[in-house]
N, C-alpha and C positions, 0 to 999 in steps of 0.2 A: 324838198325833203317830203313835204305832204303826200304826194303820189307814193312815195316809198312806202310809207305807213299805210296807205290805202291797199297797196299790194300785199303787204303782210297781212292785213286782215282778209283781203279776198282769198288769199292762199288758205289761211286758217279756215275760213267759212266755206271755202269750195269744196275742201275735203270733208267737212263737217256736214254740208248740205246733201251729199249723197247718201242715198238711204243705208247703205250697208257700212260706210266708213265712219268711225268714231275717233280715231286717232291717225297721226300721220308723223312720220320720221324719215328724213333723208337729207343727204349731202346736197349742197347747191353751190353754183357759180353765178353770181349776179354781175352782169356786164352793163356798164353805162357807157354810151357812145355820144359824143357832141356832134354838133353841126359841121365841125372840121374832120369828123371820122376818127377821132382821138378816143380810145377805148380804155376804160380802167376795169379791172375785174376784182371782184372779192369772192373769196372761197369761205364756206363755213358749213354749219349744220342747223337744221330746223326741227323742232319738236312742236307738234300741234295737236290738242285735243278738243273735243266738243265740250262746251259750246264755244268759248272764245279765250282759249289759252295758247299762247304761242312763245316759243323762245328761239330767237335767231342767234346763233353763236358765230361770229365771223372770227376766222383765223389768219387769214392774209387779205390785203397786205398790213392791216392792223388788227389787233384783237379788240372786241366789241361785243357786249352782250345786249340784245334788245329783248325786253320781256313785255307782253301784252296780256293783260288781265282785266276782263270786263271792258271798262272805258278808260284805261289808263295805259301809257307807254312809259317804260323806264329803260333808259339806255346808259349802260354802264361801260365807260371808257377808261380802262386801268392804265394806259400809256399817259394819259394827261390827268389821271387821278380826279375824274369828274363823273357825276351821275346827273342826268337830266330826267326829270319826272314831268310828264305831260298829260293832261286829261284830253281826251279825244272828244272834240267838238262837234259831234255829228250823232244825230238819231237815226242815221242811215240804216236801213233792215238789209244787212248784208245775205241773209239767208234768201229773202225774197229776190235780191239782185241775182244771186247765183242760180237759184231755181228758174229764174226768168232768162238765164244766159241762152243764147241761141246757138245752134250749131250751124256754122257757116259752110263747112265741109266735113268730110269723114274725119273724125276725132279733132276737130277744130271747133272752138267755140268763141263767142265774143260777149263781153258783158261790159254794161257801162256804168259809170260812178260820176255823177256830176257831168262834166264834159270830156272826161277821160275814158277812152276805149281801151279795154284790156282784151287781149288775145290769150287764150288757153288752149293749150295743145295736149291731148291724152294719148296714152299708148297702153292698150291692154288694161283699162280701167284705171291707170295710175296717170296722174298729172305729170306731165313731162316737162311742161314750161309755161311761164306767163310772160307776156311782153306788153309794153305800153309806152306811151310817151310822157315823160314828166313835165312839171310847169315850165322848165327851161328848154323844152323841145328836145331834150336828151332821148335817145333810144334806150330803153331799159329791158333787159331780157334776163329772167331767172330759170336757170336750167336744173332740174332736179335729177340726182342719181341715187342708186341704192334706196329705193323708196321701199318703206314698210308701212303697212296699214294694219289697224285693228290690233295693234299690240298694246299692252298695259304700259302706261307711262305714269310715273310716280308724280303726282300733283306737287310735290315740294320742288320739283324741277322748275316750275314756274313762278316761284318766289324770288324776286330780285335778291341777289346778294352783293355786298359790296363793303369795303371797310368803312367804318364810320368817319374817318379822317378825310375821305374824299369830298371835294366841293360838291354840294348838292344844290342844284338849280331847279326851282319848280317854275313851270310855265302855266 
């Protein structure tokens, strides 16, 4: 799950690191394929703003909200009435990593975090996809659609919301 959070931050920071982009709004499909070529796909929507705010809203196959603010991740899972709050235990400089991403071919870039290599594909200055291998050697691909950049996003959308009666787990 750790690389998933890394991808979340890379996504937010990738958009933020480009000189003219200060916000990103898109639908996404996240596909995870295991070593037996079995794939599970998640559909949702992402909002991200500079410097480090992101909200990943998953709609299918389960509903889930993932909020990233500063150095904390909050995962709200309404179907099991649970909230997980985690500190991000890294002082990694995402802006520096993205600024140092290398173009491997036209509109294709690579960036490294730890031992994980991320492949980033652009199309007309928009991020089209990010892919990587997670800690279980699963192939993860996040494809973005209906991308919008530099639109005003209400900061309150990055504040985690959940009923107080949900179980709260702090890692």
